mmCIF file of the N, C-alpha and C atoms, coordinates in Angstrom:
data_MODEL
# 
_entry.id   MODEL 
# 
loop_
_atom_site.group_PDB 
_atom_site.id 
_atom_site.type_symbol 
_atom_site.label_atom_id 
_atom_site.label_alt_id 
_atom_site.label_comp_id 
_atom_site.label_asym_id 
_atom_site.label_entity_id 
_atom_site.label_seq_id 
_atom_site.pdbx_PDB_ins_code 
_atom_site.Cartn_x 
_atom_site.Cartn_y 
_atom_site.Cartn_z 
_atom_site.occupancy 
_atom_site.B_iso_or_equiv 
_atom_site.pdbx_formal_charge 
_atom_site.auth_seq_id 
_atom_site.auth_comp_id 
_atom_site.auth_asym_id 
_atom_site.auth_atom_id 
_atom_site.pdbx_PDB_model_num 
ATOM 1   N N  . MET A 1 1  ? -31.707 -30.548 -55.322 1.00 0.00 ? 1  MET A N  1 
ATOM 2   C CA . MET A 1 1  ? -31.992 -29.334 -54.598 1.00 0.00 ? 1  MET A CA 1 
ATOM 3   C C  . MET A 1 1  ? -31.858 -29.631 -53.099 1.00 0.00 ? 1  MET A C  1 
ATOM 4   N N  . THR A 1 2  ? -31.221 -28.748 -52.414 1.00 0.00 ? 2  THR A N  1 
ATOM 5   C CA . THR A 1 2  ? -31.015 -28.958 -50.985 1.00 0.00 ? 2  THR A CA 1 
ATOM 6   C C  . THR A 1 2  ? -32.264 -28.559 -50.212 1.00 0.00 ? 2  THR A C  1 
ATOM 7   N N  . TYR A 1 3  ? -32.280 -29.002 -48.990 1.00 0.00 ? 3  TYR A N  1 
ATOM 8   C CA . TYR A 1 3  ? -33.402 -28.695 -48.119 1.00 0.00 ? 3  TYR A CA 1 
ATOM 9   C C  . TYR A 1 3  ? -33.563 -27.185 -47.964 1.00 0.00 ? 3  TYR A C  1 
ATOM 10  N N  . GLU A 1 4  ? -32.475 -26.474 -47.733 1.00 0.00 ? 4  GLU A N  1 
ATOM 11  C CA . GLU A 1 4  ? -32.517 -25.025 -47.528 1.00 0.00 ? 4  GLU A CA 1 
ATOM 12  C C  . GLU A 1 4  ? -33.068 -24.311 -48.773 1.00 0.00 ? 4  GLU A C  1 
ATOM 13  N N  . MET A 1 5  ? -32.657 -24.749 -49.930 1.00 0.00 ? 5  MET A N  1 
ATOM 14  C CA . MET A 1 5  ? -33.131 -24.137 -51.168 1.00 0.00 ? 5  MET A CA 1 
ATOM 15  C C  . MET A 1 5  ? -34.633 -24.369 -51.339 1.00 0.00 ? 5  MET A C  1 
ATOM 16  N N  . ARG A 1 6  ? -35.050 -25.582 -51.021 1.00 0.00 ? 6  ARG A N  1 
ATOM 17  C CA . ARG A 1 6  ? -36.478 -25.905 -51.145 1.00 0.00 ? 6  ARG A CA 1 
ATOM 18  C C  . ARG A 1 6  ? -37.310 -25.065 -50.173 1.00 0.00 ? 6  ARG A C  1 
ATOM 19  N N  . MET A 1 7  ? -36.833 -24.901 -48.960 1.00 0.00 ? 7  MET A N  1 
ATOM 20  C CA . MET A 1 7  ? -37.539 -24.099 -47.966 1.00 0.00 ? 7  MET A CA 1 
ATOM 21  C C  . MET A 1 7  ? -37.615 -22.637 -48.417 1.00 0.00 ? 7  MET A C  1 
ATOM 22  N N  . LYS A 1 8  ? -36.538 -22.133 -49.004 1.00 0.00 ? 8  LYS A N  1 
ATOM 23  C CA . LYS A 1 8  ? -36.541 -20.766 -49.507 1.00 0.00 ? 8  LYS A CA 1 
ATOM 24  C C  . LYS A 1 8  ? -37.578 -20.629 -50.621 1.00 0.00 ? 8  LYS A C  1 
ATOM 25  N N  . ASP A 1 9  ? -37.624 -21.594 -51.519 1.00 0.00 ? 9  ASP A N  1 
ATOM 26  C CA . ASP A 1 9  ? -38.616 -21.562 -52.595 1.00 0.00 ? 9  ASP A CA 1 
ATOM 27  C C  . ASP A 1 9  ? -40.041 -21.553 -52.040 1.00 0.00 ? 9  ASP A C  1 
ATOM 28  N N  . LEU A 1 10 ? -40.291 -22.351 -51.033 1.00 0.00 ? 10 LEU A N  1 
ATOM 29  C CA . LEU A 1 10 ? -41.618 -22.410 -50.436 1.00 0.00 ? 10 LEU A CA 1 
ATOM 30  C C  . LEU A 1 10 ? -41.978 -21.080 -49.768 1.00 0.00 ? 10 LEU A C  1 
ATOM 31  N N  . ARG A 1 11 ? -41.017 -20.478 -49.072 1.00 0.00 ? 11 ARG A N  1 
ATOM 32  C CA . ARG A 1 11 ? -41.256 -19.181 -48.444 1.00 0.00 ? 11 ARG A CA 1 
ATOM 33  C C  . ARG A 1 11 ? -41.521 -18.113 -49.505 1.00 0.00 ? 11 ARG A C  1 
ATOM 34  N N  . ASP A 1 12 ? -40.766 -18.134 -50.582 1.00 0.00 ? 12 ASP A N  1 
ATOM 35  C CA . ASP A 1 12 ? -40.954 -17.172 -51.667 1.00 0.00 ? 12 ASP A CA 1 
ATOM 36  C C  . ASP A 1 12 ? -42.335 -17.313 -52.295 1.00 0.00 ? 12 ASP A C  1 
ATOM 37  N N  . GLU A 1 13 ? -42.776 -18.545 -52.494 1.00 0.00 ? 13 GLU A N  1 
ATOM 38  C CA . GLU A 1 13 ? -44.099 -18.787 -53.061 1.00 0.00 ? 13 GLU A CA 1 
ATOM 39  C C  . GLU A 1 13 ? -45.190 -18.273 -52.122 1.00 0.00 ? 13 GLU A C  1 
ATOM 40  N N  . ALA A 1 14 ? -45.037 -18.544 -50.829 1.00 0.00 ? 14 ALA A N  1 
ATOM 41  C CA . ALA A 1 14 ? -46.020 -18.097 -49.855 1.00 0.00 ? 14 ALA A CA 1 
ATOM 42  C C  . ALA A 1 14 ? -46.068 -16.567 -49.811 1.00 0.00 ? 14 ALA A C  1 
ATOM 43  N N  . HIS A 1 15 ? -44.918 -15.946 -49.897 1.00 0.00 ? 15 HIS A N  1 
ATOM 44  C CA . HIS A 1 15 ? -44.845 -14.485 -49.888 1.00 0.00 ? 15 HIS A CA 1 
ATOM 45  C C  . HIS A 1 15 ? -45.531 -13.905 -51.133 1.00 0.00 ? 15 HIS A C  1 
ATOM 46  N N  . ALA A 1 16 ? -45.281 -14.500 -52.271 1.00 0.00 ? 16 ALA A N  1 
ATOM 47  C CA . ALA A 1 16 ? -45.897 -14.029 -53.518 1.00 0.00 ? 16 ALA A CA 1 
ATOM 48  C C  . ALA A 1 16 ? -47.421 -14.158 -53.448 1.00 0.00 ? 16 ALA A C  1 
ATOM 49  N N  . GLU A 1 17 ? -47.911 -15.265 -52.889 1.00 0.00 ? 17 GLU A N  1 
ATOM 50  C CA . GLU A 1 17 ? -49.354 -15.455 -52.748 1.00 0.00 ? 17 GLU A CA 1 
ATOM 51  C C  . GLU A 1 17 ? -49.938 -14.415 -51.797 1.00 0.00 ? 17 GLU A C  1 
ATOM 52  N N  . SER A 1 18 ? -49.235 -14.134 -50.725 1.00 0.00 ? 18 SER A N  1 
ATOM 53  C CA . SER A 1 18 ? -49.691 -13.148 -49.756 1.00 0.00 ? 18 SER A CA 1 
ATOM 54  C C  . SER A 1 18 ? -49.766 -11.762 -50.390 1.00 0.00 ? 18 SER A C  1 
ATOM 55  N N  . LEU A 1 19 ? -48.765 -11.421 -51.184 1.00 0.00 ? 19 LEU A N  1 
ATOM 56  C CA . LEU A 1 19 ? -48.773 -10.135 -51.872 1.00 0.00 ? 19 LEU A CA 1 
ATOM 57  C C  . LEU A 1 19 ? -49.941 -10.034 -52.849 1.00 0.00 ? 19 LEU A C  1 
ATOM 58  N N  . ALA A 1 20 ? -50.208 -11.103 -53.570 1.00 0.00 ? 20 ALA A N  1 
ATOM 59  C CA . ALA A 1 20 ? -51.300 -11.114 -54.531 1.00 0.00 ? 20 ALA A CA 1 
ATOM 60  C C  . ALA A 1 20 ? -52.645 -10.942 -53.824 1.00 0.00 ? 20 ALA A C  1 
ATOM 61  N N  . GLU A 1 21 ? -52.814 -11.605 -52.683 1.00 0.00 ? 21 GLU A N  1 
ATOM 62  C CA . GLU A 1 21 ? -54.055 -11.471 -51.920 1.00 0.00 ? 21 GLU A CA 1 
ATOM 63  C C  . GLU A 1 21 ? -54.217 -10.048 -51.404 1.00 0.00 ? 21 GLU A C  1 
ATOM 64  N N  . GLY A 1 22 ? -53.134 -9.462  -50.915 1.00 0.00 ? 22 GLY A N  1 
ATOM 65  C CA . GLY A 1 22 ? -53.183 -8.088  -50.423 1.00 0.00 ? 22 GLY A CA 1 
ATOM 66  C C  . GLY A 1 22 ? -53.521 -7.108  -51.532 1.00 0.00 ? 22 GLY A C  1 
ATOM 67  N N  . LYS A 1 23 ? -52.952 -7.320  -52.694 1.00 0.00 ? 23 LYS A N  1 
ATOM 68  C CA . LYS A 1 23 ? -53.229 -6.451  -53.835 1.00 0.00 ? 23 LYS A CA 1 
ATOM 69  C C  . LYS A 1 23 ? -54.695 -6.565  -54.250 1.00 0.00 ? 23 LYS A C  1 
ATOM 70  N N  . ALA A 1 24 ? -55.206 -7.770  -54.290 1.00 0.00 ? 24 ALA A N  1 
ATOM 71  C CA . ALA A 1 24 ? -56.611 -7.977  -54.669 1.00 0.00 ? 24 ALA A CA 1 
ATOM 72  C C  . ALA A 1 24 ? -57.550 -7.327  -53.653 1.00 0.00 ? 24 ALA A C  1 
ATOM 73  N N  . GLN A 1 25 ? -57.223 -7.455  -52.377 1.00 0.00 ? 25 GLN A N  1 
ATOM 74  C CA . GLN A 1 25 ? -58.050 -6.847  -51.339 1.00 0.00 ? 25 GLN A CA 1 
ATOM 75  C C  . GLN A 1 25 ? -58.013 -5.325  -51.454 1.00 0.00 ? 25 GLN A C  1 
ATOM 76  N N  . GLY A 1 26 ? -56.840 -4.762  -51.672 1.00 0.00 ? 26 GLY A N  1 
ATOM 77  C CA . GLY A 1 26 ? -56.713 -3.312  -51.826 1.00 0.00 ? 26 GLY A CA 1 
ATOM 78  C C  . GLY A 1 26 ? -57.478 -2.809  -53.034 1.00 0.00 ? 26 GLY A C  1 
ATOM 79  N N  . LEU A 1 27 ? -57.424 -3.543  -54.116 1.00 0.00 ? 27 LEU A N  1 
ATOM 80  C CA . LEU A 1 27 ? -58.151 -3.165  -55.324 1.00 0.00 ? 27 LEU A CA 1 
ATOM 81  C C  . LEU A 1 27 ? -59.660 -3.184  -55.084 1.00 0.00 ? 27 LEU A C  1 
ATOM 82  N N  . ALA A 1 28 ? -60.138 -4.202  -54.399 1.00 0.00 ? 28 ALA A N  1 
ATOM 83  C CA . ALA A 1 28 ? -61.573 -4.297  -54.109 1.00 0.00 ? 28 ALA A CA 1 
ATOM 84  C C  . ALA A 1 28 ? -62.014 -3.156  -53.203 1.00 0.00 ? 28 ALA A C  1 
ATOM 85  N N  . GLU A 1 29 ? -61.201 -2.831  -52.203 1.00 0.00 ? 29 GLU A N  1 
ATOM 86  C CA . GLU A 1 29 ? -61.546 -1.731  -51.309 1.00 0.00 ? 29 GLU A CA 1 
ATOM 87  C C  . GLU A 1 29 ? -61.545 -0.401  -52.068 1.00 0.00 ? 29 GLU A C  1 
ATOM 88  N N  . GLY A 1 30 ? -60.594 -0.221  -52.950 1.00 0.00 ? 30 GLY A N  1 
ATOM 89  C CA . GLY A 1 30 ? -60.532 1.003   -53.747 1.00 0.00 ? 30 GLY A CA 1 
ATOM 90  C C  . GLY A 1 30 ? -61.739 1.156   -54.659 1.00 0.00 ? 30 GLY A C  1 
ATOM 91  N N  . LYS A 1 31 ? -62.156 0.058   -55.256 1.00 0.00 ? 31 LYS A N  1 
ATOM 92  C CA . LYS A 1 31 ? -63.346 0.103   -56.118 1.00 0.00 ? 31 LYS A CA 1 
ATOM 93  C C  . LYS A 1 31 ? -64.585 0.464   -55.313 1.00 0.00 ? 31 LYS A C  1 
ATOM 94  N N  . ALA A 1 32 ? -64.723 -0.135  -54.135 1.00 0.00 ? 32 ALA A N  1 
ATOM 95  C CA . ALA A 1 32 ? -65.888 0.137   -53.290 1.00 0.00 ? 32 ALA A CA 1 
ATOM 96  C C  . ALA A 1 32 ? -65.901 1.601   -52.865 1.00 0.00 ? 32 ALA A C  1 
ATOM 97  N N  . GLU A 1 33 ? -64.734 2.124   -52.506 1.00 0.00 ? 33 GLU A N  1 
ATOM 98  C CA . GLU A 1 33 ? -64.650 3.520   -52.097 1.00 0.00 ? 33 GLU A CA 1 
ATOM 99  C C  . GLU A 1 33 ? -64.989 4.454   -53.265 1.00 0.00 ? 33 GLU A C  1 
ATOM 100 N N  . GLY A 1 34 ? -64.468 4.145   -54.425 1.00 0.00 ? 34 GLY A N  1 
ATOM 101 C CA . GLY A 1 34 ? -64.768 4.955   -55.607 1.00 0.00 ? 34 GLY A CA 1 
ATOM 102 C C  . GLY A 1 34 ? -66.241 4.914   -55.975 1.00 0.00 ? 34 GLY A C  1 
ATOM 103 N N  . PHE A 1 35 ? -66.848 3.761   -55.838 1.00 0.00 ? 35 PHE A N  1 
ATOM 104 C CA . PHE A 1 35 ? -68.278 3.626   -56.123 1.00 0.00 ? 35 PHE A CA 1 
ATOM 105 C C  . PHE A 1 35 ? -69.091 4.482   -55.162 1.00 0.00 ? 35 PHE A C  1 
ATOM 106 N N  . ALA A 1 36 ? -68.738 4.440   -53.879 1.00 0.00 ? 36 ALA A N  1 
ATOM 107 C CA . ALA A 1 36 ? -69.463 5.218   -52.874 1.00 0.00 ? 36 ALA A CA 1 
ATOM 108 C C  . ALA A 1 36 ? -69.315 6.714   -53.136 1.00 0.00 ? 36 ALA A C  1 
ATOM 109 N N  . GLU A 1 37 ? -68.115 7.140   -53.505 1.00 0.00 ? 37 GLU A N  1 
ATOM 110 C CA . GLU A 1 37 ? -67.896 8.555   -53.806 1.00 0.00 ? 37 GLU A CA 1 
ATOM 111 C C  . GLU A 1 37 ? -68.703 8.986   -55.026 1.00 0.00 ? 37 GLU A C  1 
ATOM 112 N N  . GLY A 1 38 ? -68.734 8.151   -56.038 1.00 0.00 ? 38 GLY A N  1 
ATOM 113 C CA . GLY A 1 38 ? -69.503 8.467   -57.239 1.00 0.00 ? 38 GLY A CA 1 
ATOM 114 C C  . GLY A 1 38 ? -70.994 8.553   -56.948 1.00 0.00 ? 38 GLY A C  1 
ATOM 115 N N  . LYS A 1 39 ? -71.465 7.669   -56.100 1.00 0.00 ? 39 LYS A N  1 
ATOM 116 C CA . LYS A 1 39 ? -72.878 7.674   -55.735 1.00 0.00 ? 39 LYS A CA 1 
ATOM 117 C C  . LYS A 1 39 ? -73.221 8.956   -54.973 1.00 0.00 ? 39 LYS A C  1 
ATOM 118 N N  . ALA A 1 40 ? -72.347 9.370   -54.062 1.00 0.00 ? 40 ALA A N  1 
ATOM 119 C CA . ALA A 1 40 ? -72.574 10.598  -53.295 1.00 0.00 ? 40 ALA A CA 1 
ATOM 120 C C  . ALA A 1 40 ? -72.563 11.818  -54.212 1.00 0.00 ? 40 ALA A C  1 
ATOM 121 N N  . GLU A 1 41 ? -71.636 11.834  -55.171 1.00 0.00 ? 41 GLU A N  1 
ATOM 122 C CA . GLU A 1 41 ? -71.569 12.947  -56.121 1.00 0.00 ? 41 GLU A CA 1 
ATOM 123 C C  . GLU A 1 41 ? -72.843 13.015  -56.964 1.00 0.00 ? 41 GLU A C  1 
ATOM 124 N N  . GLU A 1 42 ? -73.370 11.884  -57.346 1.00 0.00 ? 42 GLU A N  1 
ATOM 125 C CA . GLU A 1 42 ? -74.597 11.860  -58.148 1.00 0.00 ? 42 GLU A CA 1 
ATOM 126 C C  . GLU A 1 42 ? -75.782 12.373  -57.338 1.00 0.00 ? 42 GLU A C  1 
ATOM 127 N N  . LYS A 1 43 ? -75.849 12.012  -56.051 1.00 0.00 ? 43 LYS A N  1 
ATOM 128 C CA . LYS A 1 43 ? -76.939 12.518  -55.207 1.00 0.00 ? 43 LYS A CA 1 
ATOM 129 C C  . LYS A 1 43 ? -76.853 14.033  -55.089 1.00 0.00 ? 43 LYS A C  1 
ATOM 130 N N  . THR A 1 44 ? -75.640 14.554  -54.946 1.00 0.00 ? 44 THR A N  1 
ATOM 131 C CA . THR A 1 44 ? -75.452 16.000  -54.847 1.00 0.00 ? 44 THR A CA 1 
ATOM 132 C C  . THR A 1 44 ? -75.880 16.681  -56.141 1.00 0.00 ? 44 THR A C  1 
ATOM 133 N N  . ALA A 1 45 ? -75.484 16.126  -57.274 1.00 0.00 ? 45 ALA A N  1 
ATOM 134 C CA . ALA A 1 45 ? -75.856 16.702  -58.565 1.00 0.00 ? 45 ALA A CA 1 
ATOM 135 C C  . ALA A 1 45 ? -77.366 16.673  -58.756 1.00 0.00 ? 45 ALA A C  1 
ATOM 136 N N  . THR A 1 46 ? -77.999 15.594  -58.344 1.00 0.00 ? 46 THR A N  1 
ATOM 137 C CA . THR A 1 46 ? -79.455 15.487  -58.446 1.00 0.00 ? 46 THR A CA 1 
ATOM 138 C C  . THR A 1 46 ? -80.127 16.531  -57.558 1.00 0.00 ? 46 THR A C  1 
ATOM 139 N N  . ALA A 1 47 ? -79.610 16.685  -56.348 1.00 0.00 ? 47 ALA A N  1 
ATOM 140 C CA . ALA A 1 47 ? -80.180 17.681  -55.438 1.00 0.00 ? 47 ALA A CA 1 
ATOM 141 C C  . ALA A 1 47 ? -80.065 19.084  -56.034 1.00 0.00 ? 47 ALA A C  1 
ATOM 142 N N  . LYS A 1 48 ? -78.936 19.390  -56.652 1.00 0.00 ? 48 LYS A N  1 
ATOM 143 C CA . LYS A 1 48 ? -78.754 20.705  -57.274 1.00 0.00 ? 48 LYS A CA 1 
ATOM 144 C C  . LYS A 1 48 ? -79.765 20.924  -58.402 1.00 0.00 ? 48 LYS A C  1 
ATOM 145 N N  . ARG A 1 49 ? -79.986 19.898  -59.213 1.00 0.00 ? 49 ARG A N  1 
ATOM 146 C CA . ARG A 1 49 ? -80.961 20.019  -60.297 1.00 0.00 ? 49 ARG A CA 1 
ATOM 147 C C  . ARG A 1 49 ? -82.365 20.227  -59.751 1.00 0.00 ? 49 ARG A C  1 
ATOM 148 N N  . LEU A 1 50 ? -82.707 19.485  -58.718 1.00 0.00 ? 50 LEU A N  1 
ATOM 149 C CA . LEU A 1 50 ? -84.042 19.611  -58.134 1.00 0.00 ? 50 LEU A CA 1 
ATOM 150 C C  . LEU A 1 50 ? -84.223 20.976  -57.471 1.00 0.00 ? 50 LEU A C  1 
ATOM 151 N N  . LEU A 1 51 ? -83.171 21.485  -56.842 1.00 0.00 ? 51 LEU A N  1 
ATOM 152 C CA . LEU A 1 51 ? -83.232 22.832  -56.268 1.00 0.00 ? 51 LEU A CA 1 
ATOM 153 C C  . LEU A 1 51 ? -83.473 23.870  -57.362 1.00 0.00 ? 51 LEU A C  1 
ATOM 154 N N  . SER A 1 52 ? -82.784 23.703  -58.477 1.00 0.00 ? 52 SER A N  1 
ATOM 155 C CA . SER A 1 52 ? -82.950 24.660  -59.577 1.00 0.00 ? 52 SER A CA 1 
ATOM 156 C C  . SER A 1 52 ? -84.354 24.586  -60.182 1.00 0.00 ? 52 SER A C  1 
ATOM 157 N N  . MET A 1 53 ? -85.034 23.471  -59.985 1.00 0.00 ? 53 MET A N  1 
ATOM 158 C CA . MET A 1 53 ? -86.394 23.310  -60.478 1.00 0.00 ? 53 MET A CA 1 
ATOM 159 C C  . MET A 1 53 ? -87.416 23.835  -59.478 1.00 0.00 ? 53 MET A C  1 
ATOM 160 N N  . GLY A 1 54 ? -86.937 24.253  -58.305 1.00 0.00 ? 54 GLY A N  1 
ATOM 161 C CA . GLY A 1 54 ? -87.827 24.857  -57.321 1.00 0.00 ? 54 GLY A CA 1 
ATOM 162 C C  . GLY A 1 54 ? -88.448 23.901  -56.325 1.00 0.00 ? 54 GLY A C  1 
ATOM 163 N N  . LEU A 1 55 ? -87.986 22.673  -56.257 1.00 0.00 ? 55 LEU A N  1 
ATOM 164 C CA . LEU A 1 55 ? -88.546 21.734  -55.284 1.00 0.00 ? 55 LEU A CA 1 
ATOM 165 C C  . LEU A 1 55 ? -88.121 22.128  -53.874 1.00 0.00 ? 55 LEU A C  1 
ATOM 166 N N  . SER A 1 56 ? -88.910 21.718  -52.902 1.00 0.00 ? 56 SER A N  1 
ATOM 167 C CA . SER A 1 56 ? -88.604 22.048  -51.510 1.00 0.00 ? 56 SER A CA 1 
ATOM 168 C C  . SER A 1 56 ? -87.442 21.190  -51.007 1.00 0.00 ? 56 SER A C  1 
ATOM 169 N N  . VAL A 1 57 ? -86.782 21.704  -49.981 1.00 0.00 ? 57 VAL A N  1 
ATOM 170 C CA . VAL A 1 57 ? -85.659 20.983  -49.380 1.00 0.00 ? 57 VAL A CA 1 
ATOM 171 C C  . VAL A 1 57 ? -86.128 19.621  -48.875 1.00 0.00 ? 57 VAL A C  1 
ATOM 172 N N  . GLU A 1 58 ? -87.297 19.582  -48.272 1.00 0.00 ? 58 GLU A N  1 
ATOM 173 C CA . GLU A 1 58 ? -87.836 18.323  -47.726 1.00 0.00 ? 58 GLU A CA 1 
ATOM 174 C C  . GLU A 1 58 ? -88.083 17.299  -48.831 1.00 0.00 ? 58 GLU A C  1 
ATOM 175 N N  . ASP A 1 59 ? -88.659 17.755  -49.950 1.00 0.00 ? 59 ASP A N  1 
ATOM 176 C CA . ASP A 1 59 ? -88.924 16.838  -51.063 1.00 0.00 ? 59 ASP A CA 1 
ATOM 177 C C  . ASP A 1 59 ? -87.617 16.318  -51.664 1.00 0.00 ? 59 ASP A C  1 
ATOM 178 N N  . ILE A 1 60 ? -86.638 17.190  -51.764 1.00 0.00 ? 60 ILE A N  1 
ATOM 179 C CA . ILE A 1 60 ? -85.338 16.779  -52.319 1.00 0.00 ? 60 ILE A CA 1 
ATOM 180 C C  . ILE A 1 60 ? -84.670 15.768  -51.388 1.00 0.00 ? 60 ILE A C  1 
ATOM 181 N N  . ALA A 1 61 ? -84.775 16.002  -50.091 1.00 0.00 ? 61 ALA A N  1 
ATOM 182 C CA . ALA A 1 61 ? -84.200 15.060  -49.124 1.00 0.00 ? 61 ALA A CA 1 
ATOM 183 C C  . ALA A 1 61 ? -84.844 13.684  -49.278 1.00 0.00 ? 61 ALA A C  1 
ATOM 184 N N  . LYS A 1 62 ? -86.147 13.665  -49.450 1.00 0.00 ? 62 LYS A N  1 
ATOM 185 C CA . LYS A 1 62 ? -86.847 12.388  -49.646 1.00 0.00 ? 62 LYS A CA 1 
ATOM 186 C C  . LYS A 1 62 ? -86.425 11.718  -50.952 1.00 0.00 ? 62 LYS A C  1 
ATOM 187 N N  . ALA A 1 63 ? -86.323 12.505  -52.001 1.00 0.00 ? 63 ALA A N  1 
ATOM 188 C CA . ALA A 1 63 ? -86.023 11.945  -53.318 1.00 0.00 ? 63 ALA A CA 1 
ATOM 189 C C  . ALA A 1 63 ? -84.592 11.423  -53.431 1.00 0.00 ? 63 ALA A C  1 
ATOM 190 N N  . THR A 1 64 ? -83.669 12.056  -52.728 1.00 0.00 ? 64 THR A N  1 
ATOM 191 C CA . THR A 1 64 ? -82.251 11.697  -52.877 1.00 0.00 ? 64 THR A CA 1 
ATOM 192 C C  . THR A 1 64 ? -81.698 10.878  -51.725 1.00 0.00 ? 64 THR A C  1 
ATOM 193 N N  . SER A 1 65 ? -82.472 10.716  -50.666 1.00 0.00 ? 65 SER A N  1 
ATOM 194 C CA . SER A 1 65 ? -82.017 10.045  -49.438 1.00 0.00 ? 65 SER A CA 1 
ATOM 195 C C  . SER A 1 65 ? -80.917 10.834  -48.729 1.00 0.00 ? 65 SER A C  1 
ATOM 196 N N  . LEU A 1 66 ? -80.804 12.109  -49.043 1.00 0.00 ? 66 LEU A N  1 
ATOM 197 C CA . LEU A 1 66 ? -79.893 12.984  -48.308 1.00 0.00 ? 66 LEU A CA 1 
ATOM 198 C C  . LEU A 1 66 ? -80.659 13.547  -47.110 1.00 0.00 ? 66 LEU A C  1 
ATOM 199 N N  . SER A 1 67 ? -79.922 13.961  -46.089 1.00 0.00 ? 67 SER A N  1 
ATOM 200 C CA . SER A 1 67 ? -80.588 14.594  -44.954 1.00 0.00 ? 67 SER A CA 1 
ATOM 201 C C  . SER A 1 67 ? -80.988 16.013  -45.328 1.00 0.00 ? 67 SER A C  1 
ATOM 202 N N  . ILE A 1 68 ? -81.921 16.552  -44.584 1.00 0.00 ? 68 ILE A N  1 
ATOM 203 C CA . ILE A 1 68 ? -82.342 17.931  -44.821 1.00 0.00 ? 68 ILE A CA 1 
ATOM 204 C C  . ILE A 1 68 ? -81.152 18.870  -44.659 1.00 0.00 ? 68 ILE A C  1 
ATOM 205 N N  . GLU A 1 69 ? -80.309 18.586  -43.683 1.00 0.00 ? 69 GLU A N  1 
ATOM 206 C CA . GLU A 1 69 ? -79.121 19.411  -43.457 1.00 0.00 ? 69 GLU A CA 1 
ATOM 207 C C  . GLU A 1 69 ? -78.189 19.376  -44.663 1.00 0.00 ? 69 GLU A C  1 
ATOM 208 N N  . GLN A 1 70 ? -78.026 18.205  -45.253 1.00 0.00 ? 70 GLN A N  1 
ATOM 209 C CA . GLN A 1 70 ? -77.160 18.086  -46.437 1.00 0.00 ? 70 GLN A CA 1 
ATOM 210 C C  . GLN A 1 70 ? -77.734 18.880  -47.605 1.00 0.00 ? 70 GLN A C  1 
ATOM 211 N N  . VAL A 1 71 ? -79.038 18.795  -47.794 1.00 0.00 ? 71 VAL A N  1 
ATOM 212 C CA . VAL A 1 71 ? -79.663 19.530  -48.895 1.00 0.00 ? 71 VAL A CA 1 
ATOM 213 C C  . VAL A 1 71 ? -79.558 21.043  -48.646 1.00 0.00 ? 71 VAL A C  1 
ATOM 214 N N  . GLU A 1 72 ? -79.747 21.459  -47.415 1.00 0.00 ? 72 GLU A N  1 
ATOM 215 C CA . GLU A 1 72 ? -79.614 22.877  -47.091 1.00 0.00 ? 72 GLU A CA 1 
ATOM 216 C C  . GLU A 1 72 ? -78.185 23.357  -47.336 1.00 0.00 ? 72 GLU A C  1 
ATOM 217 N N  . ALA A 1 73 ? -77.209 22.510  -47.030 1.00 0.00 ? 73 ALA A N  1 
ATOM 218 C CA . ALA A 1 73 ? -75.813 22.876  -47.282 1.00 0.00 ? 73 ALA A CA 1 
ATOM 219 C C  . ALA A 1 73 ? -75.550 23.016  -48.782 1.00 0.00 ? 73 ALA A C  1 
ATOM 220 N N  . ILE A 1 74 ? -76.136 22.144  -49.566 1.00 0.00 ? 74 ILE A N  1 
ATOM 221 C CA . ILE A 1 74 ? -75.983 22.222  -51.022 1.00 0.00 ? 74 ILE A CA 1 
ATOM 222 C C  . ILE A 1 74 ? -76.648 23.500  -51.536 1.00 0.00 ? 74 ILE A C  1 
ATOM 223 N N  . LYS A 1 75 ? -77.798 23.809  -50.975 1.00 0.00 ? 75 LYS A N  1 
ATOM 224 C CA . LYS A 1 75 ? -78.534 25.011  -51.368 1.00 0.00 ? 75 LYS A CA 1 
ATOM 225 C C  . LYS A 1 75 ? -77.726 26.267  -51.052 1.00 0.00 ? 75 LYS A C  1 
ATOM 226 N N  . ALA A 1 76 ? -76.982 26.238  -49.952 1.00 0.00 ? 76 ALA A N  1 
ATOM 227 C CA . ALA A 1 76 ? -76.189 27.404  -49.516 1.00 0.00 ? 76 ALA A CA 1 
ATOM 228 C C  . ALA A 1 76 ? -74.927 27.607  -50.368 1.00 0.00 ? 76 ALA A C  1 
ATOM 229 N N  . GLU A 1 77 ? -74.533 26.604  -51.116 1.00 0.00 ? 77 GLU A N  1 
ATOM 230 C CA . GLU A 1 77 ? -73.307 26.706  -51.923 1.00 0.00 ? 77 GLU A CA 1 
ATOM 231 C C  . GLU A 1 77 ? -73.406 27.781  -52.984 1.00 0.00 ? 77 GLU A C  1 
# 
């Protein structure tokens, strides 16, 4: 194998490793984003259930860790 061929192989390997690392990082970021969105959706659903049960906006905000403004916005929907 010539020097040039060996250098090309090394560059190709480095590129493949870089792509794999980028893909893994993107996948991890996507999972984290999806988890955060799911958590926010669950808080909203919980707030809606608590509103339907007649709890106060302040109590719902405390129970769900949503702001009073967020709970009021959900109530207005």
